[in-house]
C-alpha angles and dihedrals in degrees: 000000000000125000095267093057091040094057091046093048093051097034092233136123133265088237092056093049093047090048091054089048091050090050091050095243093116121040109185119171122246118240115186089343094307128108113254118196120209131190092277090055091051090049091048091050092051089051092048090053093049092049093045089050086058088057097252116155127235088251090058092045089054090053091050091048090049089054090052090081086071091048114177094006127127088240091058093047093049092048093047090046089055091048092051093046090051089051091049089053091050092050091048090055091049090050091052091052092047091048091054091047091050092051091050092049091048090053092050091046091052092047091051091047090052090050090053094049 
């Protein structure tokens, strides 16, 4: 399928697809100067979406794709495990920051509510 049908099928934008191509995450072939997406491209796009929905960055997706050449190997699993553990650590730090922000906002909210009462 060509890019127009691809973006309709996946309800995405041309800019998003082109960005993923530029970043090397999608590698469609060119037919008569137009991108042609095969089953592997559709599968890759679904995987990209799932990983992005988990909050993974483009940098991390590139690492995972690079590991794909060793698909099913212990080396790939160890590398992906490290990537996921690093992401878990990043998310934990973000949660700590958000928890502190929430507590501060709750205190201010309570103080304002008391001032209004």
